[in-house]
All heavy atoms as an XYZ file, in Angstrom:
951
protein
N       6.799     13.450     26.282
C       6.634     12.067     25.942
C       5.452     11.868     25.001
O       5.531     11.101     24.052
C       6.462     11.236     27.204
C       6.343      9.754     26.903
C       6.257      8.953     28.165
C       6.153      7.493     27.987
N       5.592      6.945     26.822
N       4.342     12.578     25.245
C       3.154     12.431     24.403
C       3.437     12.861     22.963
O       2.952     12.237     22.015
C       1.993     13.233     24.976
N       4.211     13.930     22.784
C       4.525     14.405     21.439
C       5.421     13.406     20.692
O       5.249     13.194     19.485
C       5.179     15.780     21.498
C       4.269     16.825     22.052
N       3.087     17.186     21.449
C       4.361     17.583     23.172
C       2.491     18.118     22.165
N       3.242     18.372     23.219
N       6.357     12.795     21.392
C       7.204     11.776     20.776
C       6.360     10.564     20.379
O       6.504     10.017     19.281
C       8.362     11.365     21.716
C       9.320     12.543     21.875
C       9.090     10.127     21.191
C      10.355     12.371     22.954
N       5.441     10.157     21.258
C       4.544      9.045     20.941
C       3.675      9.369     19.725
O       3.452      8.511     18.867
C       3.657      8.705     22.137
C       4.435      8.078     23.286
O       5.569      7.586     23.057
O       3.909      8.090     24.417
N       3.193     10.620     19.633
C       2.398     11.020     18.465
C       3.231     10.975     17.190
O       2.755     10.544     16.144
C       1.813     12.418     18.654
C       0.600     12.413     19.542
O      -0.104     11.412     19.646
N       0.349     13.524     20.195
N       4.467     11.434     17.279
C       5.332     11.365     16.104
C       5.491      9.918     15.644
O       5.372      9.614     14.455
C       6.706     11.995     16.368
C       7.656     11.729     15.230
C       7.499     12.408     14.018
C       8.634     10.761     15.335
C       8.339     12.124     12.941
C       9.473     10.477     14.266
C       9.313     11.169     13.076
O      10.121     10.883     12.021
N       5.751      9.023     16.572
C       5.911      7.617     16.216
C       4.622      7.053     15.620
O       4.660      6.289     14.660
C       6.339      6.803     17.440
C       7.761      7.090     17.880
C       8.104      6.322     19.137
C       9.516      6.639     19.613
N       9.829      5.954     20.875
N       3.494      7.440     16.185
C       2.187      6.973     15.717
C       1.909      7.431     14.285
O       1.380      6.677     13.481
C       1.104      7.493     16.665
C      -0.291      7.174     16.257
C      -1.263      7.715     17.286
N      -2.603      7.695     16.765
C      -3.598      8.399     17.261
N      -3.403      9.172     18.323
N      -4.795      8.342     16.731
N       2.257      8.682     13.964
C       1.923      9.269     12.663
C       3.122      9.358     11.712
O       3.015      9.957     10.650
C       1.326     10.664     12.857
C       0.032     10.650     13.622
C      -0.059     11.287     14.855
C      -1.087     10.021     13.126
C      -1.248     11.291     15.569
C      -2.281     10.008     13.828
C      -2.363     10.648     15.054
N       4.245      8.767     12.071
C       5.471      8.885     11.283
C       5.276      8.482      9.816
O       5.725      9.166      8.911
C       6.566      8.042     11.917
C       7.860      8.053     11.161
C       8.960      7.203     11.783
N       8.554      6.386     12.894
C       9.319      6.101     13.933
N      10.545      6.553     13.993
N       8.884      5.345     14.906
N       4.616      7.374      9.562
C       4.396      6.927      8.185
C       3.637      7.943      7.358
O       4.005      8.230      6.211
N       2.583      8.512      7.920
C       1.797      9.533      7.227
C       2.615     10.797      7.003
O       2.633     11.356      5.900
C       0.532      9.855      8.035
C      -0.352     10.973      7.509
C      -0.896     10.636      6.128
C      -1.492     11.232      8.493
N       3.324     11.239      8.004
C       4.105     12.473      7.921
C       5.172     12.375      6.827
O       5.385     13.317      6.077
C       4.742     12.810      9.294
C       3.656     13.181     10.298
C       5.768     13.920      9.161
C       4.133     13.240     11.740
N       5.819     11.235      6.718
C       6.929     11.089      5.779
C       6.513     10.685      4.370
O       7.311     10.801      3.439
C       7.967     10.107      6.314
C       8.734     10.658      7.468
N       9.725     11.597      7.321
C       8.626     10.425      8.801
C      10.212     11.910      8.511
N       9.560     11.211      9.425
N       5.282     10.208      4.198
C       4.902      9.725      2.871
C       3.725     10.472      2.252
O       3.423     10.262      1.084
C       4.546      8.237      2.951
O       3.372      8.052      3.729
N       3.068     11.344      3.005
C       1.876     12.009      2.505
C       2.158     13.302      1.758
O       3.303     13.738      1.622
N       1.088     13.883      1.276
C       1.148     15.173      0.580
C       0.984     16.292      1.606
O       0.026     16.299      2.378
C       0.044     15.247     -0.460
C       0.097     16.506     -1.258
C      -0.862     16.464     -2.412
N      -0.756     17.713     -3.142
C      -1.566     18.066     -4.089
N      -2.558     17.268     -4.434
N      -1.418     19.213     -4.699
N       1.892     17.235      1.600
C       1.901     18.309      2.600
C       1.084     19.498      2.097
O       1.164     19.881      0.933
C       3.353     18.745      2.918
C       3.372     19.930      3.866
C       4.135     17.582      3.503
N       0.303     20.078      3.015
C      -0.521     21.252      2.730
C      -0.167     22.350      3.733
O      -0.031     22.081      4.920
C      -2.000     20.907      2.882
C      -2.446     19.764      2.048
C      -2.457     18.440      2.413
C      -2.935     19.811      0.718
N      -2.920     17.673      1.385
C      -3.228     18.498      0.329
C      -3.154     20.846     -0.186
C      -3.731     18.182     -0.921
C      -3.662     20.519     -1.430
C      -3.938     19.219     -1.788
N      -0.045     23.569      3.249
C       0.195     24.731      4.120
C      -0.950     25.712      3.895
O      -1.315     25.994      2.768
C       1.529     25.377      3.778
C       1.749     26.649      4.558
C       3.116     27.258      4.271
N       3.734     27.393      5.570
C       4.784     26.743      5.988
N       5.395     25.920      5.209
N       5.263     26.936      7.191
N      -1.515     26.233      5.005
C      -2.670     27.113      4.928
C      -2.386     28.416      5.670
O      -1.938     28.381      6.819
C      -3.893     26.478      5.601
C      -4.170     25.072      5.182
C      -3.688     24.001      5.918
C      -4.936     24.805      4.063
C      -3.953     22.696      5.556
C      -5.211     23.497      3.683
C      -4.715     22.445      4.435
N      -2.636     29.539      5.060
C      -2.670     30.826      5.749
C      -4.134     31.211      5.806
O      -4.714     31.658      4.820
C      -1.836     31.851      4.996
C      -0.363     31.555      5.069
C       0.480     32.629      4.426
O       0.059     33.805      4.402
O       1.560     32.277      3.945
N      -4.740     31.031      6.952
C      -6.189     31.151      7.071
C      -6.654     32.587      7.236
O      -7.635     32.999      6.639
C      -6.678     30.290      8.235
C      -6.270     28.812      8.128
C      -6.656     28.060      9.373
C      -6.875     28.180      6.894
N      -5.983     33.340      8.086
C      -6.284     34.752      8.314
C      -5.105     35.363      9.057
O      -4.069     34.723      9.187
C      -7.617     34.936      9.067
C      -7.657     34.204     10.405
O      -6.633     34.204     11.119
O      -8.706     33.638     10.742
N      -5.265     36.575      9.565
C      -4.137     37.237     10.243
C      -3.689     36.515     11.505
O      -2.544     36.648     11.920
C      -4.511     38.669     10.608
C      -4.712     39.548      9.408
C      -4.884     40.981      9.784
N      -5.965     41.153     10.740
C      -6.330     42.314     11.255
N      -5.680     43.409     10.926
N      -7.328     42.398     12.105
N      -4.583     35.758     12.111
C      -4.277     35.117     13.391
C      -4.012     33.617     13.320
O      -3.523     33.042     14.284
C      -5.436     35.323     14.373
C      -5.530     36.737     14.886
O      -4.547     37.493     14.760
O      -6.588     37.103     15.415
N      -4.371     32.965     12.232
C      -4.314     31.509     12.177
C      -3.543     31.006     10.962
O      -3.669     31.552      9.874
C      -5.726     30.914     12.110
C      -6.576     31.225     13.279
N      -7.398     32.325     13.324
C      -6.726     30.587     14.458
C      -8.033     32.344     14.482
N      -7.643     31.304     15.189
N      -2.815     29.940     11.190
C      -2.156     29.218     10.124
C      -2.296     27.732     10.396
O      -2.630     27.328     11.515
N      -2.062     26.931      9.383
C      -2.166     25.484      9.563
C      -1.197     24.780      8.623
O      -0.829     25.305      7.576
C      -3.594     25.020      9.308
N      -0.819     23.596      9.042
C       0.036     22.735      8.248
C      -0.583     21.346      8.330
O      -0.943     20.886      9.422
C       1.456     22.721      8.823
C       2.486     21.882      8.094
C       2.739     22.445      6.699
C       3.777     21.847      8.886
N      -0.747     20.711      7.178
C      -1.370     19.399      7.174
C      -0.682     18.451      6.231
O       0.114     18.849      5.381
N      -1.021     17.184      6.380
C      -0.535     16.147      5.478
C      -1.677     15.161      5.267
O      -2.385     14.803      6.213
C       0.733     15.458      6.042
C       0.474     14.773      7.360
C       1.321     14.499      5.046
N      -1.890     14.780      4.006
C      -2.898     13.762      3.698
C      -2.204     12.578      3.048
O      -1.210     12.732      2.330
C      -3.985     14.324      2.779
O      -3.437     14.810      1.573
N      -2.722     11.396      3.308
C      -2.133     10.196      2.719
C      -2.339     10.211      1.205
O      -3.254     10.869      0.702
C      -2.747      8.933      3.333
O      -4.137      8.885      3.082
N      -1.496      9.506      0.495
C      -1.584      9.517     -0.968
C      -2.896      8.933     -1.470
O      -3.369      9.322     -2.533
C      -0.396      8.747     -1.592
O      -0.358      7.432     -1.037
C       0.911      9.467     -1.313
N      -3.522      8.035     -0.709
C      -4.809      7.480     -1.119
C      -5.993      8.286     -0.599
O      -7.141      7.976     -0.899
C      -4.932      6.019     -0.687
C      -4.938      5.826      0.823
O      -4.834      6.823      1.575
O      -5.035      4.668      1.261
N      -5.733      9.337      0.204
C      -6.793     10.202      0.714
C      -7.587      9.632      1.867
O      -8.596     10.203      2.280
N      -7.159      8.526      2.441
C      -7.903      7.877      3.517
C      -7.625      8.458      4.896
O      -8.354      8.163      5.846
C      -7.602      6.380      3.530
N      -6.594      9.308      5.013
C      -6.195      9.808      6.329
C      -5.540     11.177      6.169
O      -4.903     11.453      5.158
C      -5.207      8.822      6.934
C      -4.722      9.139      8.304
C      -3.745      8.090      8.824
O      -3.188      7.297      8.042
O      -3.523      8.093     10.043
N      -5.723     12.022      7.174
C      -5.066     13.334      7.179
C      -4.757     13.736      8.614
O      -5.422     13.314      9.558
C      -5.939     14.387      6.518
N      -3.747     14.565      8.745
C      -3.333     15.117     10.030
C      -3.093     16.599      9.804
O      -2.363     16.974      8.882
C      -2.050     14.423     10.484
C      -1.548     14.670     11.882
C      -2.530     14.136     12.925
C      -0.187     14.014     12.068
N      -3.740     17.448     10.616
C      -3.633     18.893     10.431
C      -3.331     19.558     11.767
O      -3.997     19.287     12.767
C      -4.933     19.489      9.847
C      -4.810     20.988      9.673
C      -5.291     18.831      8.531
N      -2.341     20.444     11.763
C      -1.997     21.234     12.935
C      -2.474     22.662     12.700
O      -2.013     23.337     11.776
C      -0.486     21.238     13.179
C       0.004     22.095     14.339
C      -0.521     21.562     15.668
C       1.517     22.173     14.340
N      -3.421     23.121     13.507
C      -3.928     24.487     13.463
C      -3.240     25.279     14.562
O      -3.148     24.814     15.698
C      -5.443     24.498     13.679
C      -6.113     25.859     13.806
C      -6.029     26.631     12.490
C      -7.560     25.693     14.242
N      -2.749     26.473     14.226
C      -2.015     27.300     15.187
C      -2.590     28.705     15.180
O      -2.826     29.286     14.120
C      -0.509     27.361     14.831
C       0.251     28.238     15.804
C       0.085     25.973     14.789
N      -2.816     29.251     16.370
C      -3.196     30.659     16.499
C      -1.924     31.425     16.801
O      -1.281     31.209     17.827
C      -4.217     30.864     17.598
C      -4.599     32.320     17.697
C      -5.711     32.596     18.699
N      -6.260     33.890     18.357
C      -7.486     34.109     18.006
N      -8.356     33.135     18.002
N      -7.886     35.310     17.677
N      -1.548     32.316     15.910
C      -0.281     33.030     16.047
C      -0.428     34.428     16.617
O       0.553     34.997     17.097
C       0.413     33.138     14.682
O      -0.479     33.784     13.770
C       0.776     31.763     14.149
N      -1.612     35.005     16.549
C      -1.773     36.385     16.989
C      -3.097     36.628     17.674
O      -3.899     35.718     17.890
N      -3.332     37.899     18.004
C      -4.558     38.273     18.707
C      -5.261     39.444     18.030
O      -5.989     40.185     18.676
C      -4.240     38.625     20.162
O      -3.316     39.708     20.202
N      -5.064     39.616     16.732
C      -5.683     40.738     16.024
C      -7.202     40.655     16.057
O      -7.882     41.683     16.136
C      -5.183     40.786     14.577
N      -7.736     39.450     15.993
C      -9.185     39.284     15.974
C      -9.609     38.235     16.995
O     -10.111     37.164     16.632
C      -9.642     38.905     14.570
C      -9.320     39.992     13.562
C      -9.818     39.661     12.175
O     -10.889     39.036     12.048
O      -9.122     40.018     11.218
N      -9.416     38.540     18.261
C      -9.802     37.608     19.320
C     -11.297     37.343     19.262
O     -12.091     38.225     18.967
C      -9.419     38.160     20.689
C      -7.936     38.110     21.018
C      -7.663     38.797     22.345
C      -7.427     36.686     21.049
N     -11.687     36.128     19.549
C     -13.090     35.750     19.530
C     -13.554     35.216     18.184
O     -14.679     34.748     18.064
N     -12.714     35.289     17.184
C     -13.089     34.828     15.847
C     -12.502     33.434     15.600
O     -11.308     33.214     15.803
C     -12.558     35.791     14.809
C     -12.961     35.425     13.413
C     -12.525     36.490     12.443
N     -12.427     35.850     11.152
C     -11.516     36.111     10.258
N     -10.609     37.028     10.493
N     -11.496     35.482      9.123
N     -13.323     32.479     15.132
C     -12.793     31.139     14.855
C     -12.025     31.100     13.545
O     -12.163     31.978     12.690
C     -14.057     30.280     14.766
C     -15.111     31.220     14.304
C     -14.765     32.561     14.921
N     -11.247     30.078     13.377
C     -10.548     29.819     12.113
C     -11.438     28.937     11.254
O     -12.133     28.056     11.753
C      -9.226     29.119     12.385
N     -11.422     29.186      9.962
C     -12.185     28.367      9.019
C     -11.180     27.508      8.253
O     -10.411     28.012      7.448
C     -12.987     29.266      8.072
C     -13.952     28.503      7.253
N     -15.213     28.208      7.704
C     -13.840     27.940      6.038
C     -15.847     27.515      6.787
N     -15.022     27.333      5.754
N     -11.173     26.214      8.532
C     -10.178     25.295      8.002
C     -10.812     24.302      7.043
O     -11.695     23.538      7.425
C      -9.509     24.539      9.157
C      -8.463     23.499      8.814
C      -7.253     24.149      8.154
C      -8.041     22.752     10.065
N     -10.388     24.332      5.786
C     -10.817     23.345      4.788
C      -9.716     22.300      4.640
O      -8.539     22.628      4.674
C     -11.077     24.031      3.453
C     -12.268     24.936      3.498
C     -12.528     25.539      2.112
N     -13.698     26.356      2.131
C     -13.689     27.677      2.295
N     -12.542     28.318      2.445
N     -14.810     28.358      2.294
N     -10.129     21.042      4.455
C      -9.175     19.937      4.373
C      -9.160     19.348      2.964
O     -10.052     18.592      2.601
C      -9.542     18.841      5.378
C      -9.637     19.268      6.838
C     -10.080     18.106      7.701
C      -8.320     19.811      7.319
N      -8.156     19.655      2.166
C      -8.051     19.068      0.823
C      -7.399     17.693      0.871
O      -6.887     17.262      1.904
C      -7.145     20.067      0.100
C      -6.260     20.579      1.185
C      -7.113     20.622      2.429
N      -7.412     17.008     -0.254
C      -6.683     15.755     -0.377
C      -7.405     14.528      0.128
O      -6.823     13.449      0.187
N      -8.703     14.667      0.504
C      -9.464     13.526      1.002
C     -10.350     12.960     -0.106
O     -10.588     13.608     -1.124
C     -10.321     13.959      2.196
C      -9.559     14.571      3.371
C     -10.528     15.032      4.447
C      -8.547     13.597      3.941
N     -10.867     11.766      0.106
C     -11.767     11.133     -0.852
C     -13.140     11.786     -0.708
O     -13.724     11.776      0.378
C     -11.870      9.615     -0.580
C     -10.487      8.982     -0.620
C     -12.822      8.952     -1.568
C     -10.434      7.591     -0.025
N     -13.658     12.356     -1.783
C     -14.903     13.123     -1.738
C     -16.086     12.383     -1.162
O     -16.830     12.916     -0.340
N     -16.294     11.137     -1.554
C     -17.482     10.397     -1.118
C     -17.287      9.623      0.181
O     -18.234      9.070      0.722
C     -17.974      9.462     -2.226
C     -16.970      8.426     -2.681
C     -15.948      8.946     -3.692
O     -16.025     10.096     -4.149
O     -15.028      8.183     -4.003
N     -16.088      9.569      0.702
C     -15.815      8.845      1.950
C     -16.219      9.691      3.156
O     -16.144     10.911      3.131
C     -14.331      8.500      2.045
N     -16.657      9.016      4.222
C     -16.952      9.689      5.490
C     -15.719      9.603      6.378
O     -15.014      8.592      6.375
C     -18.124      9.022      6.196
O     -19.309      9.237      5.481
N     -15.483     10.665      7.150
C     -14.295     10.746      7.994
C     -14.672     10.975      9.449
O     -15.557     11.785      9.751
C     -13.384     11.890      7.528
C     -12.706     11.573      6.231
C     -13.351     11.797      5.019
C     -11.441     11.011      6.215
C     -12.742     11.475      3.818
C     -10.825     10.685      5.023
C     -11.482     10.924      3.833
O     -10.875     10.592      2.651
N     -13.980     10.267     10.320
C     -14.080     10.526     11.756
C     -12.964     11.509     12.091
O     -11.801     11.300     11.723
C     -13.910      9.240     12.557
C     -13.983      9.494     14.060
C     -13.829      8.251     14.903
N     -12.958      7.268     14.313
C     -13.321      6.003     14.031
N     -14.512      5.581     14.299
N     -12.452      5.160     13.492
N     -13.300     12.574     12.780
C     -12.340     13.612     13.166
C     -12.129     13.551     14.667
O     -13.086     13.433     15.431
C     -12.869     14.992     12.785
C     -13.211     15.177     11.313
C     -13.990     16.446     11.115
C     -11.955     15.177     10.489
N     -10.876     13.670     15.065
C     -10.574     13.610     16.494
C      -9.429     14.556     16.827
O      -8.458     14.637     16.081
C     -10.190     12.191     16.861
C     -10.091     11.960     18.351
C      -9.928     10.516     18.627
N     -11.071      9.794     18.092
C     -11.741      8.874     18.762
N     -11.379      8.544     19.964
N     -12.751      8.254     18.216
N      -9.563     15.256     17.933
C      -8.462     16.061     18.455
C      -7.435     15.103     19.045
O      -7.779     14.199     19.798
C      -8.968     17.026     19.525
N      -6.168     15.293     18.690
C      -5.098     14.418     19.151
C      -4.562     14.965     20.475
O      -4.222     16.135     20.582
C      -3.960     14.334     18.100
C      -2.815     13.472     18.608
C      -4.505     13.803     16.775
N      -4.480     14.089     21.469
C      -3.927     14.461     22.777
C      -2.424     14.660     22.666
O      -1.786     13.989     21.854
C      -4.227     13.365     23.808
C      -5.701     13.162     24.074
C      -6.350     14.314     24.819
O      -5.631     15.036     25.553
O      -7.556     14.507     24.676
N      -1.833     15.524     23.446
C      -2.432     16.346     24.482
C      -3.062     17.616     23.915
O      -2.565     18.202     22.958
C      -1.241     16.702     25.386
C      -0.067     16.695     24.465
C      -0.371     15.648     23.412
N      -4.165     18.007     24.515
C      -4.869     19.235     24.156
C      -4.835     20.121     25.395
O      -5.180     19.672     26.492
C      -6.329     18.951     23.745
C      -7.068     20.232     23.446
C      -6.378     18.010     22.546
N      -4.417     21.378     25.238
C      -4.336     22.270     26.397
C      -5.727     22.494     26.981
O      -6.736     22.378     26.286
C      -3.708     23.609     26.017
O      -4.601     24.356     25.216
N      -5.774     22.836     28.255
C      -7.053     23.032     28.935
C      -7.883     24.132     28.273
O      -9.095     23.994     28.112
C      -6.812     23.361     30.405
N      -7.255     25.225     27.864
C      -8.017     26.322     27.253
C      -8.581     25.927     25.897
O      -9.712     26.278     25.557
C      -7.155     27.585     27.127
O      -6.068     27.363     26.255
N      -7.842     25.165     25.117
C      -8.332     24.707     23.815
C      -9.419     23.653     24.016
O     -10.442     23.665     23.331
C      -7.179     24.165     22.947
C      -7.710     23.500     21.689
C      -6.215     25.288     22.592
N      -9.225     22.757     24.968
C     -10.225     21.713     25.218
C     -11.574     22.309     25.596
O     -12.618     21.824     25.157
C      -9.748     20.755     26.305
C     -10.682     19.581     26.475
C     -10.116     18.501     27.364
O      -9.004     18.669     27.891
O     -10.805     17.491     27.532
N     -11.577     23.371     26.377
C     -12.835     24.020     26.752
C     -13.552     24.601     25.544
O     -14.772     24.706     25.534
C     -12.582     25.130     27.774
C     -12.200     24.609     29.127
C     -11.889     25.742     30.092
O     -11.571     26.853     29.699
N     -11.978     25.441     31.376
N     -12.815     24.972     24.505
C     -13.406     25.589     23.322
C     -13.823     24.566     22.264
O     -14.494     24.923     21.304
C     -12.417     26.591     22.715
N     -13.431     23.297     22.419
C     -13.771     22.278     21.426
C     -15.221     21.841     21.560
O     -15.763     21.766     22.657
C     -12.888     21.045     21.601
C     -11.449     21.143     21.173
C     -10.746     19.821     21.451
C     -11.319     21.527     19.721
N     -15.820     21.504     20.443
C     -17.164     20.948     20.485
C     -17.096     19.545     21.086
O     -16.096     18.843     20.923
C     -17.756     20.877     19.076
O     -17.075     19.899     18.317
N     -18.148     19.111     21.775
C     -18.145     17.762     22.355
C     -17.972     16.677     21.297
O     -17.348     15.656     21.551
C     -19.522     17.653     23.020
C     -19.938     19.059     23.271
C     -19.328     19.878     22.164
N     -18.490     16.902     20.101
C     -18.366     15.881     19.061
C     -16.932     15.740     18.581
O     -16.481     14.641     18.297
C     -19.296     16.195     17.877
O     -19.063     17.521     17.436
C     -20.742     16.037     18.247
N     -16.187     16.827     18.499
C     -14.781     16.732     18.087
C     -13.944     16.059     19.174
O     -13.012     15.319     18.881
C     -14.211     18.111     17.745
C     -12.832     18.124     17.092
C     -12.826     17.302     15.809
C     -12.385     19.526     16.802
N     -14.291     16.274     20.425
C     -13.579     15.612     21.522
C     -13.783     14.105     21.478
O     -12.875     13.339     21.752
C     -14.077     16.125     22.871
C     -13.657     17.520     23.220
C     -14.208     17.875     24.584
C     -14.163     19.334     24.861
N     -14.751     19.682     26.157
N     -14.982     13.680     21.114
C     -15.307     12.256     21.161
C     -15.007     11.523     19.869
O     -15.059     10.300     19.831
C     -16.792     12.087     21.493
O     -17.585     12.574     20.420
N     -14.736     12.242     18.792
C     -14.474     11.600     17.513
C     -15.734     11.175     16.789
O     -15.694     10.369     15.876
N     -16.884     11.707     17.190
C     -18.148     11.300     16.608
C     -18.530     11.974     15.292
O     -19.315     11.415     14.558
C     -19.283     11.526     17.619
C     -19.207     10.613     18.802
C     -19.193      9.147     18.410
O     -19.977      8.698     17.591
N     -18.258      8.399     18.962
N     -18.046     13.155     14.962
C     -18.543     13.723     13.708
C     -18.080     12.880     12.532
O     -16.927     12.482     12.458
C     -17.926     15.118     13.656
C     -16.729     15.034     14.516
C     -17.047     14.009     15.581
N     -19.005     12.560     11.658
C     -18.669     11.845     10.425
C     -19.051     12.767      9.279
O     -20.224     12.950      8.995
C     -19.415     10.519     10.352
N     -18.060     13.375      8.659
C     -18.280     14.290      7.546
C     -17.603     13.726      6.313
O     -16.572     13.064      6.409
C     -17.701     15.672      7.872
C     -18.289     16.371      9.092
C     -17.488     17.614      9.430
C     -19.744     16.729      8.841
N     -18.151     14.007      5.148
C     -17.543     13.503      3.920
C     -16.330     14.343      3.547
O     -16.210     15.509      3.939
C     -18.546     13.521      2.756
O     -18.884     14.869      2.449
C     -19.788     12.699      3.074
N     -15.456     13.746      2.762
C     -14.299     14.474      2.257
C     -14.710     15.685      1.446
O     -14.054     16.726      1.488
N     -15.813     15.573      0.709
C     -16.318     16.689     -0.091
C     -16.720     17.861      0.813
O     -16.391     19.003      0.541
C     -17.509     16.229     -0.935
C     -18.012     17.268     -1.893
C     -19.020     16.698     -2.890
N     -18.349     15.811     -3.838
C     -18.482     14.470     -3.855
N     -19.271     13.869     -2.995
N     -17.828     13.738     -4.726
N     -17.410     17.569      1.914
C     -17.820     18.620      2.861
C     -16.591     19.230      3.530
O     -16.505     20.451      3.675
C     -18.806     18.061      3.914
C     -19.017     19.046      5.055
C     -20.135     17.704      3.262
N     -15.640     18.414      3.915
C     -14.433     18.926      4.578
C     -13.595     19.799      3.652
O     -12.953     20.740      4.093
C     -13.599     17.774      5.133
C     -14.219     17.051      6.321
C     -13.476     15.756      6.605
C     -14.249     17.943      7.539
N     -13.602     19.505      2.350
C     -12.853     20.314      1.388
C     -13.595     21.607      1.037
O     -12.976     22.658      0.894
C     -12.580     19.515      0.126
N     -14.912     21.540      0.915
C     -15.683     22.706      0.482
C     -16.111     23.597      1.646
O     -15.923     24.808      1.611
C     -16.922     22.251     -0.299
N     -16.686     23.015      2.677
C     -17.196     23.783      3.824
C     -16.159     23.883      4.934
O     -15.997     24.900      5.552
C     -18.455     23.110      4.346
C     -18.922     23.578      5.690
C     -20.083     24.512      5.614
N     -20.659     24.827      6.897
C     -20.126     25.628      7.799
N     -18.955     26.163      7.600
N     -20.747     25.899      8.920
N     -15.497     22.768      5.200
C     -14.459     22.758      6.222
C     -14.999     22.744      7.637
O     -16.140     22.378      7.894
N     -14.168     23.165      8.554
C     -14.486     23.197      9.982
C     -14.251     24.598     10.519
O     -13.318     25.274     10.097
C     -13.565     22.248     10.754
C     -13.565     20.786     10.363
C     -12.393     20.081     11.031
C     -14.875     20.142     10.764
N     -15.087     25.015     11.439
C     -14.817     26.247     12.185
C     -14.275     25.826     13.541
O     -14.946     25.124     14.291
C     -16.084     27.087     12.330
C     -16.422     27.813     11.064
C     -17.451     28.908     11.277
O     -17.945     29.087     12.405
O     -17.751     29.575     10.285
N     -13.063     26.240     13.825
C     -12.380     25.858     15.056
C     -11.931     27.105     15.795
O     -11.440     28.049     15.186
C     -11.170     24.985     14.726
C     -11.495     23.698     13.982
C     -10.239     23.100     13.392
C     -12.176     22.718     14.912
N     -12.094     27.075     17.093
C     -11.740     28.234     17.905
C     -10.578     27.895     18.825
O     -10.643     26.953     19.609
C     -12.946     28.691     18.725
C     -12.651     29.886     19.572
C     -12.414     31.124     18.990
C     -12.571     29.784     20.949
C     -12.124     32.232     19.757
C     -12.283     30.893     21.726
C     -12.060     32.107     21.129
O     -11.765     33.195     21.890
N      -9.504     28.659     18.687
C      -8.380     28.584     19.622
C      -8.396     29.874     20.428
O      -8.257     30.957     19.869
C      -7.055     28.435     18.864
C      -6.917     27.180     18.012
C      -5.573     27.183     17.296
C      -7.072     25.933     18.847
N      -8.570     29.791     21.738
C      -8.829     30.985     22.548
C      -7.643     31.907     22.784
O      -7.844     33.078     23.075
C      -9.333     30.417     23.875
C      -8.785     29.037     23.925
C      -8.671     28.569     22.520
N      -6.427     31.407     22.665
C      -5.269     32.239     23.012
C      -4.225     32.235     21.904
O      -4.037     31.223     21.229
C      -4.607     31.701     24.279
C      -5.499     31.772     25.471
C      -4.766     31.333     26.703
N      -5.673     31.420     27.827
C      -5.520     30.777     28.946
N      -4.480     30.008     29.118
N      -6.383     30.913     29.922
N      -3.505     33.348     21.752
C      -2.372     33.350     20.824
C      -1.354     32.292     21.252
O      -1.216     31.978     22.431
C      -1.793     34.755     20.960
C      -2.917     35.575     21.466
C      -3.731     34.664     22.345
N      -0.661     31.752     20.264
C       0.347     30.727     20.465
C      -0.229     29.436     21.030
O       0.440     28.699     21.740
C       1.503     31.257     21.310
C       2.183     32.440     20.645
C       3.364     32.964     21.423
O       3.887     32.262     22.297
O       3.787     34.093     21.120
N      -1.504     29.162     20.703
C      -2.096     27.874     21.050
C      -2.280     27.073     19.762
O      -2.264     27.622     18.666
C      -3.422     28.057     21.794
O      -4.341     28.798     21.038
N      -2.436     25.769     19.914
C      -2.520     24.911     18.738
C      -3.447     23.734     19.000
O      -3.775     23.411     20.140
C      -1.135     24.411     18.353
O      -0.593     23.613     19.380
N      -3.833     23.093     17.892
C      -4.689     21.916     17.957
C      -4.298     20.985     16.815
O      -4.198     21.423     15.667
C      -6.161     22.328     17.814
C      -7.181     21.206     17.728
C      -7.196     20.383     19.034
C      -8.566     21.771     17.455
N      -4.074     19.734     17.135
C      -3.755     18.715     16.143
C      -5.008     17.870     15.920
O      -5.589     17.352     16.864
C      -2.601     17.829     16.642
C      -2.023     16.811     15.686
C      -1.451     17.493     14.438
C      -0.958     15.977     16.380
N      -5.419     17.758     14.637
C      -6.637     17.027     14.282
C      -6.274     15.874     13.365
O      -5.528     16.039     12.396
C      -7.640     17.953     13.578
C      -8.029     19.093     14.502
C      -8.871     17.182     13.129
C      -8.801     20.178     13.817
N      -6.842     14.713     13.659
C      -6.626     13.525     12.845
C      -7.948     13.146     12.187
O      -8.976     13.047     12.857
C      -6.135     12.375     13.743
C      -5.752     11.149     13.014
N      -6.041      9.897     13.486
C      -5.101     10.966     11.842
C      -5.569      9.000     12.639
N      -5.002      9.621     11.639
N      -7.935     12.956     10.881
C      -9.122     12.546     10.124
C      -8.839     11.185      9.509
O      -7.803     10.990      8.878
C      -9.415     13.568      9.023
N      -9.775     10.248      9.689
C      -9.628      8.901      9.160
C     -10.919      8.498      8.468
O     -12.007      8.681      9.024
C      -9.320      7.883     10.288
C      -9.201      6.468      9.754
C      -8.079      8.260     11.041
N     -10.800      7.929      7.266
C     -11.968      7.423      6.554
C     -12.546      6.238      7.330
O     -11.810      5.394      7.821
C     -11.586      7.007      5.148
N     -13.875      6.207      7.420
C     -14.541      5.095      8.135
C     -15.422      4.310      7.177
O     -15.751      4.736      6.119
C     -15.370      5.598      9.333
C     -16.310      6.722      8.930
C     -14.458      6.058     10.425
C     -17.250      7.166     10.032
C-alpha cells in the first residue's frame, strides 16, 4: 500500500521529468528523475551486490538548480537495516544543500545489504 501511495504522490514527477540512470560502482546503481524546472528530484539507490561490503555509494544528483537549497528526505517505507545506516539529518529532512553541491560533491549513502534500496526525495526550499 505504501508503494502505491508513493507512486500516486510522485506520479507527476515520474511521468514528466528528466530521467537519469547511474552506475555508481560494482555494487550500486541508481535511477532518478528531476523536474523540468529543477525544483524537485526523486532518486532510487539500489545495492545489487556484495563485492565491496562496508563501502558507501557516492551519488551525485544532476538536473537541479545550482543556487537553490534542497531539503533531502528518505521516502518511507525504509527497511530497518537501511534506516539504521541513515544519518539522523537525512531521516529528519534537515540537510539543506545547494543543487551545485549535490551535483558536484553529491551524497555518500550506505546500504548495508545486497538487494536493499533507498528512495530519496529532494525539494527546493
